[in-house]
C-alpha positions as CSV (number, residue, x, y, z in Angstrom):
1,M,-48.2,-88.2,49.5
2,A,-46.6,-86.3,46.7
3,L,-45.5,-87.4,43.2
4,I,-42.0,-86.1,42.5
5,V,-40.0,-86.3,39.2
6,Q,-36.3,-86.2,39.9
7,K,-33.9,-85.6,36.9
8,F,-30.2,-86.2,37.2
9,G,-27.8,-84.6,34.7
10,G,-24.6,-86.0,33.3
11,T,-22.3,-84.8,36.0
12,S,-24.7,-86.2,38.6
13,V,-24.4,-89.7,37.1
14,A,-20.8,-89.4,35.8
15,D,-19.6,-92.6,37.4
16,M,-20.7,-95.5,39.6
17,E,-20.0,-93.5,42.8
18,R,-22.2,-90.6,41.7
19,I,-25.0,-92.9,40.5
20,A,-24.9,-94.4,44.0
21,S,-25.2,-90.9,45.5
22,A,-28.1,-90.0,43.2
23,A,-29.8,-93.3,44.3
24,R,-29.6,-92.1,47.9
25,L,-31.3,-88.9,47.0
26,V,-34.1,-91.0,45.4
27,E,-34.2,-93.2,48.5
28,S,-34.5,-90.1,50.7
29,E,-37.5,-88.9,48.8
30,V,-39.2,-92.3,49.0
31,A,-38.5,-92.4,52.7
32,Q,-40.6,-89.2,53.1
33,G,-43.6,-91.2,51.8
34,N,-43.5,-89.7,48.2
35,K,-43.8,-91.5,44.9
36,V,-40.9,-90.9,42.6
37,A,-40.2,-91.1,38.9
38,V,-36.5,-90.6,37.8
39,V,-35.2,-89.2,34.5
40,V,-31.5,-89.7,33.8
41,S,-29.0,-88.3,31.3
42,A,-26.0,-90.1,29.9
43,M,-22.9,-90.2,32.0
44,A,-20.8,-87.1,31.5
45,G,-18.8,-87.3,28.3
46,E,-20.6,-90.4,26.9
47,T,-22.7,-88.5,24.3
48,N,-19.6,-86.7,23.0
49,K,-17.8,-90.1,22.7
50,L,-20.7,-91.6,20.7
51,V,-20.8,-88.6,18.4
52,K,-17.1,-89.1,17.7
53,Y,-17.7,-92.7,16.8
54,I,-20.3,-91.5,14.3
55,S,-18.0,-88.8,12.9
56,A,-15.2,-91.3,12.4
57,I,-17.5,-93.2,9.9
58,S,-19.5,-90.4,8.4
59,P,-19.2,-86.6,9.2
60,T,-22.6,-86.1,7.4
61,S,-24.4,-89.1,8.9
62,D,-27.9,-90.5,8.4
63,M,-29.7,-88.7,11.3
64,K,-31.9,-91.7,12.0
65,E,-28.9,-93.8,12.7
66,H,-27.2,-90.9,14.5
67,D,-30.1,-90.8,17.0
68,T,-30.0,-94.6,17.4
69,V,-26.3,-94.4,18.5
70,V,-26.4,-91.3,20.7
71,S,-29.5,-92.3,22.6
72,A,-27.6,-95.3,23.9
73,G,-25.9,-93.4,26.7
74,E,-29.1,-92.7,28.5
75,Q,-30.2,-96.4,28.2
76,V,-27.0,-97.5,30.0
77,T,-27.5,-94.9,32.8
78,A,-31.2,-95.8,33.3
79,G,-30.4,-99.5,33.7
80,L,-27.5,-98.8,36.1
81,M,-29.7,-96.4,38.2
82,A,-32.5,-99.1,38.4
83,L,-29.9,-101.6,39.6
84,E,-28.5,-99.2,42.2
85,L,-32.0,-98.5,43.5
86,Q,-32.7,-102.2,43.8
87,K,-29.4,-102.6,45.7
88,V,-30.6,-100.1,48.4
89,G,-33.9,-102.0,48.7
90,L,-36.3,-100.1,46.5
91,K,-38.5,-101.6,43.8
92,A,-37.2,-100.1,40.6
93,R,-37.4,-100.6,36.8
94,S,-35.8,-98.8,33.9
95,W,-37.8,-97.5,30.9
96,L,-36.8,-96.3,27.5
97,G,-38.6,-93.5,25.6
98,W,-40.2,-95.9,23.1
99,Q,-41.6,-98.0,25.9
100,V,-43.7,-95.2,27.5
101,P,-44.1,-94.1,24.7
102,L,-42.8,-90.6,24.5
103,R,-44.0,-89.5,21.0
104,T,-42.1,-86.8,19.0
105,D,-42.1,-85.3,15.6
106,D,-39.7,-86.6,12.9
107,S,-37.0,-83.9,13.4
108,Y,-34.1,-86.3,14.1
109,G,-31.4,-84.8,16.3
110,K,-33.7,-82.0,17.6
111,A,-37.1,-83.6,17.9
112,R,-40.0,-81.9,19.7
113,I,-42.3,-83.8,22.0
114,K,-45.9,-84.3,20.7
115,G,-47.3,-86.4,23.6
116,I,-46.7,-88.9,26.3
117,G,-48.8,-92.1,26.9
118,P,-47.7,-92.9,30.5
119,G,-50.4,-95.6,31.2
120,T,-48.2,-98.6,32.1
121,F,-45.4,-96.3,33.3
122,A,-47.8,-94.4,35.6
123,R,-49.3,-97.7,37.0
124,S,-45.8,-98.9,37.9
125,I,-45.4,-95.8,40.0
126,S,-48.8,-96.3,41.6
127,D,-47.8,-99.8,42.5
128,G,-44.8,-98.4,44.6
129,Q,-42.1,-98.9,42.0
130,V,-39.5,-96.2,41.2
131,A,-39.7,-95.8,37.4
132,V,-36.4,-94.7,35.8
133,L,-36.8,-93.2,32.4
134,A,-33.9,-92.6,29.9
135,G,-34.0,-88.9,29.1
136,F,-33.3,-87.2,25.8
137,Q,-35.1,-89.8,23.6
138,G,-38.4,-90.5,22.0
139,L,-40.3,-92.2,19.2
140,S,-41.0,-90.8,15.8
141,S,-44.2,-91.3,13.7
142,G,-42.3,-94.0,11.9
143,N,-41.5,-95.8,15.2
144,R,-37.8,-94.8,15.0
145,I,-35.8,-93.6,18.0
146,T,-35.4,-89.8,18.0
147,T,-33.3,-87.5,20.3
148,L,-34.4,-84.1,21.6
149,G,-31.1,-82.2,21.2
150,R,-28.5,-81.2,23.8
151,G,-30.1,-80.7,27.2
152,G,-33.1,-82.7,26.1
153,S,-33.2,-84.7,29.4
154,D,-34.5,-81.6,31.1
155,T,-37.3,-81.4,28.6
156,T,-38.0,-85.1,29.1
157,A,-38.3,-84.6,32.9
158,V,-40.7,-81.6,32.6
159,A,-42.8,-83.3,30.0
160,L,-43.1,-86.4,32.1
161,A,-44.0,-84.3,35.2
162,A,-46.8,-82.6,33.2
163,A,-48.1,-85.9,31.9
164,L,-48.1,-87.5,35.3
165,G,-49.5,-84.4,37.1
166,A,-46.5,-84.4,39.4
167,D,-46.3,-82.0,42.4
168,R,-42.8,-81.0,41.6
169,C,-39.9,-81.6,39.2
170,D,-36.5,-81.5,40.7
171,I,-33.6,-80.9,38.4
172,F,-30.3,-82.1,40.0
173,T,-27.2,-80.7,38.5
174,D,-23.7,-79.6,39.6
175,V,-24.8,-76.2,41.0
176,D,-27.1,-75.6,44.0
177,G,-29.5,-73.3,42.3
178,V,-30.0,-70.2,40.1
179,Y,-27.7,-67.3,40.9
180,T,-28.1,-63.6,40.2
181,S,-25.1,-63.9,37.9
182,D,-22.4,-66.4,37.1
183,P,-20.7,-66.9,40.5
184,R,-17.5,-67.9,38.7
185,I,-17.2,-64.4,37.4
186,V,-19.2,-62.3,40.0
187,A,-17.9,-63.3,43.4
188,K,-20.8,-61.5,45.1
189,A,-23.5,-63.3,43.2
190,R,-26.2,-64.8,45.4
191,K,-28.6,-67.7,45.0
192,I,-32.2,-66.9,44.2
193,S,-34.7,-68.7,46.4
194,K,-37.6,-68.2,43.9
195,I,-37.7,-67.0,40.3
196,T,-40.7,-66.8,37.9
197,Y,-41.0,-68.9,34.8
198,E,-40.7,-65.8,32.6
199,E,-37.5,-64.7,34.3
200,M,-36.0,-68.2,34.1
201,L,-36.9,-68.5,30.5
202,E,-35.2,-65.2,29.7
203,M,-32.1,-66.2,31.8
204,A,-31.9,-69.6,30.1
205,S,-32.3,-68.2,26.6
206,L,-29.8,-65.4,27.3
207,G,-26.9,-67.6,28.4
208,A,-27.6,-69.0,31.9
209,K,-26.8,-72.7,31.5
210,V,-28.7,-74.1,34.5
211,L,-31.8,-75.1,32.7
212,Q,-32.5,-75.9,29.0
213,T,-34.8,-73.3,27.4
214,R,-37.3,-75.7,26.0
215,S,-37.8,-77.3,29.5
216,V,-38.6,-73.9,31.0
217,E,-41.1,-73.2,28.1
218,L,-42.9,-76.5,28.9
219,A,-42.9,-75.9,32.6
220,M,-44.4,-72.5,32.1
221,K,-47.1,-73.8,29.7
222,Y,-48.2,-76.6,32.0
223,R,-47.4,-74.9,35.3
224,V,-44.9,-77.5,36.4
225,K,-43.2,-76.4,39.6
226,L,-39.4,-76.8,39.1
227,Q,-36.6,-76.9,41.6
228,V,-33.0,-76.6,40.6
229,R,-30.8,-78.5,43.2
230,S,-27.3,-79.8,43.6
231,S,-26.8,-83.5,43.7
232,F,-23.6,-82.9,45.7
233,T,-24.8,-80.8,48.6
234,D,-27.9,-81.2,50.8
235,V,-29.2,-77.6,50.6
236,E,-32.4,-76.0,49.3
237,G,-32.3,-75.0,45.6
238,T,-34.1,-72.5,43.5
239,L,-37.9,-72.8,42.9
240,V,-39.2,-71.8,39.4
241,V,-42.8,-70.8,40.0
242,D,-45.8,-68.7,38.9
243,E,-45.4,-65.0,39.3
244,N,-48.2,-64.9,41.9
245,E,-46.2,-67.2,44.2
246,I,-43.6,-64.5,44.8
247,L,-44.8,-61.9,47.2
248,E,-42.5,-59.0,46.3
249,H,-40.4,-58.8,43.1
250,E,-36.9,-57.5,42.7
251,L,-36.5,-54.8,40.2
252,V,-33.8,-57.0,38.5
253,S,-33.5,-60.7,39.4
254,G,-30.3,-61.4,37.5
255,I,-27.6,-60.5,35.0
256,A,-27.1,-63.1,32.3
257,H,-24.4,-63.2,29.6
258,S,-23.7,-65.2,26.5
259,R,-20.3,-65.4,24.8
260,D,-21.8,-67.5,22.0
261,E,-22.6,-64.4,19.9
262,S,-21.2,-63.0,16.7
263,K,-22.2,-59.7,15.0
264,I,-22.7,-59.2,11.3
265,T,-23.3,-55.9,9.5
266,L,-24.4,-55.5,5.9
267,I,-23.1,-52.2,4.6
268,R,-25.2,-50.1,2.3
269,V,-28.3,-52.3,1.9
270,A,-31.0,-50.9,-0.4
271,D,-33.5,-49.0,1.8
272,R,-36.8,-50.3,0.4
273,P,-39.8,-52.4,1.6
274,G,-39.1,-56.1,1.7
275,I,-35.3,-56.0,1.9
276,A,-35.3,-57.4,5.5
277,A,-37.4,-60.4,4.4
278,S,-35.1,-61.0,1.4
279,I,-32.0,-61.0,3.7
280,F,-33.4,-63.2,6.5
281,G,-35.3,-65.6,4.3
282,P,-32.1,-67.4,3.1
283,L,-30.9,-67.6,6.7
284,T,-34.1,-69.1,7.9
285,E,-33.9,-71.7,5.1
286,A,-30.4,-72.5,6.3
287,N,-31.7,-73.1,9.8
288,I,-29.8,-70.1,11.2
289,N,-31.4,-68.3,14.1
290,V,-31.0,-64.5,14.1
291,D,-31.2,-62.7,17.4
292,M,-30.6,-59.0,17.9
293,I,-31.4,-56.8,14.8
294,V,-30.7,-53.1,14.3
295,Q,-31.2,-51.1,11.1
296,N,-29.6,-47.6,10.9
297,V,-31.7,-44.7,9.6
298,S,-31.0,-43.9,6.0
299,E,-30.1,-40.2,5.4
300,D,-30.3,-40.3,1.6
301,G,-33.3,-42.7,1.4
302,A,-31.3,-45.0,-0.9
303,A,-29.2,-47.3,1.3
304,T,-28.8,-48.2,5.0
305,D,-26.8,-50.5,7.2
306,L,-28.3,-53.6,8.8
307,T,-26.7,-55.3,11.9
308,F,-27.8,-58.5,13.5
309,T,-26.3,-61.3,15.7
310,V,-26.2,-65.1,15.2
311,N,-24.8,-67.9,17.4
312,R,-21.0,-68.1,17.1
313,S,-21.3,-71.7,15.8
314,D,-23.3,-70.4,12.9
315,Y,-20.9,-67.5,12.1
316,E,-19.0,-69.0,9.1
317,H,-22.2,-70.6,7.7
318,T,-24.0,-67.3,7.9
319,L,-21.2,-65.4,6.0
320,N,-21.3,-68.1,3.3
321,V,-25.0,-67.8,2.9
322,L,-24.9,-64.1,2.6
323,R,-22.0,-64.1,0.2
324,N,-23.7,-66.6,-2.0
325,N,-26.8,-64.4,-2.1
326,K,-25.0,-61.0,-2.5
327,D,-26.2,-60.3,-6.0
328,N,-29.8,-60.8,-5.0
329,L,-29.5,-58.9,-1.7
330,G,-27.6,-56.0,-3.2
331,F,-25.4,-55.0,-0.2
332,E,-22.0,-53.3,-0.7
333,R,-19.9,-55.4,1.8
334,I,-20.0,-57.3,5.0
335,A,-18.5,-56.2,8.3
336,S,-18.3,-58.9,10.9
337,D,-17.1,-59.5,14.5
338,P,-17.2,-62.9,16.3
339,G,-15.6,-61.4,19.4
340,V,-18.7,-60.0,21.2
341,T,-20.8,-60.8,24.3
342,K,-24.5,-60.2,25.0
343,I,-25.2,-58.9,28.5
344,S,-28.8,-58.9,29.8
345,V,-30.5,-57.6,32.9
346,V,-33.7,-59.6,33.7
347,G,-36.6,-59.0,36.1
348,V,-40.4,-58.9,36.1
349,G,-40.1,-55.8,38.3
350,M,-39.2,-53.8,35.2
351,R,-42.9,-53.8,34.3
352,S,-43.7,-51.3,37.1
353,H,-40.4,-49.3,37.2
354,S,-38.8,-46.9,34.9
355,G,-35.1,-46.1,34.4
356,V,-33.8,-49.7,34.3
357,A,-32.2,-49.3,30.9
358,Q,-30.7,-45.9,31.8
359,K,-29.1,-47.3,34.9
360,M,-27.6,-50.1,32.7
361,F,-26.3,-47.6,30.2
362,N,-24.8,-45.3,32.9
363,A,-23.0,-48.2,34.6
364,L,-21.4,-49.3,31.4
365,A,-20.5,-45.8,30.3
366,E,-18.8,-45.1,33.6
367,R,-16.4,-47.9,32.9
368,G,-15.8,-47.0,29.3
369,I,-17.7,-49.9,27.8
370,N,-19.2,-49.1,24.4
371,I,-22.6,-50.5,23.6
372,Q,-22.8,-51.8,20.0
373,V,-26.4,-53.1,19.8
374,I,-29.5,-52.8,22.2
375,S,-32.7,-54.9,22.3
376,T,-35.4,-54.9,24.9
377,S,-38.5,-56.8,26.0
378,E,-41.0,-56.3,28.8
379,I,-38.8,-57.9,31.4
380,K,-35.2,-57.6,29.9
381,V,-32.7,-55.3,28.4
382,S,-29.8,-56.7,26.4
383,V,-26.8,-55.1,25.0
384,L,-23.9,-56.3,22.8
385,I,-20.4,-55.3,23.9
386,S,-16.8,-56.3,23.1
387,E,-16.0,-59.7,24.6
388,E,-12.9,-58.3,26.4
389,Y,-15.2,-56.3,28.8
390,T,-17.5,-59.2,29.8
391,E,-16.3,-59.7,33.4
392,L,-16.1,-55.9,34.0
393,A,-19.6,-55.4,32.7
394,L,-21.1,-58.2,34.7
395,R,-19.6,-57.0,38.0
396,A,-20.5,-53.4,37.3
397,L,-24.2,-54.2,36.6
398,H,-24.5,-56.6,39.5
399,S,-23.5,-53.8,41.8
400,A,-25.5,-51.1,40.0
401,Y,-28.7,-53.1,40.6
402,D,-27.9,-53.8,44.3
403,L,-27.6,-57.6,43.7
404,D,-24.3,-58.0,45.6
405,E,-24.4,-60.4,48.5
406,N,-24.0,-58.5,51.8
């Protein structure tokens, strides 16, 4: 008998018909003799609706009250799912984050999980009950409701699986697995049967929307076996596992992309020790995350250019912070471009093979695509290109690394 955590995203519980379909998937797992815990998101669109209600009252709302409101969507779904499971003959009960309790820090709106006390919750599962937990929410040190940020239900599910010592955590969504690239753009993209935690973490952080990045981090830390599955088709999904569970690694497992990028260049920055810290310090204080960074070599030893990327949603905020600190930073002017895309090739096979980056550069050059910024890690190479070449670049690289489905 295995213990399985099943998580259903917003599209999988979008209406009563889909909640009923999700309940049948739970019923099927129970019929195999397994114990099941369920984590649910809010119905698709519900969180956005609640955020609009808040904005209508106060665009800069009290975040404690913000979290009280937006957590309500998951509460509704949890109750409806429990009722649907009871309807099909299963013993089921809904739980909220504070009832477990799922403890978080006090960062309202983007709280991080500190611990789970699953005593009563775990006993209900042992007694043959399907426990349905509202995802996305927890309890602060001051016993206030917190939320984990967008995609937080994935993190809830993985954290619960780790706390319960679950055999597997199934993430049900509107796709049937992880693909070598976005199948909406690359027609020959194929589903990956197994992918390592490291590769999935890179893919998630580089633009693949299948899993939330924090959930993959948690799964890797606690060695929770993940499976990405579709709630609409009865086919095997993609397993996210330890590297030693994959017999032979592909050179490149996938091509990821992110259109949520913007490029900023500070022209003629003083070329002296400490200048980078003085530039990125104010951005850190403004909660702006900087990604790719390139500093040009200074010929005269007096000034240089510094280029970096930020999320497109932070673009205007970043420019304002830099302009407000221009006198202290001492740059001549700002050149910026919000119309860029980050393209990344990912694969643990890169550790033992050379020439991966060169193949990427050649494939892009052959199609006249200019590379603006480059960054690398042990298992990925990322480049920044003009957004208009996104589709062409993805298809070219997918073919260059022999990832096309035969």
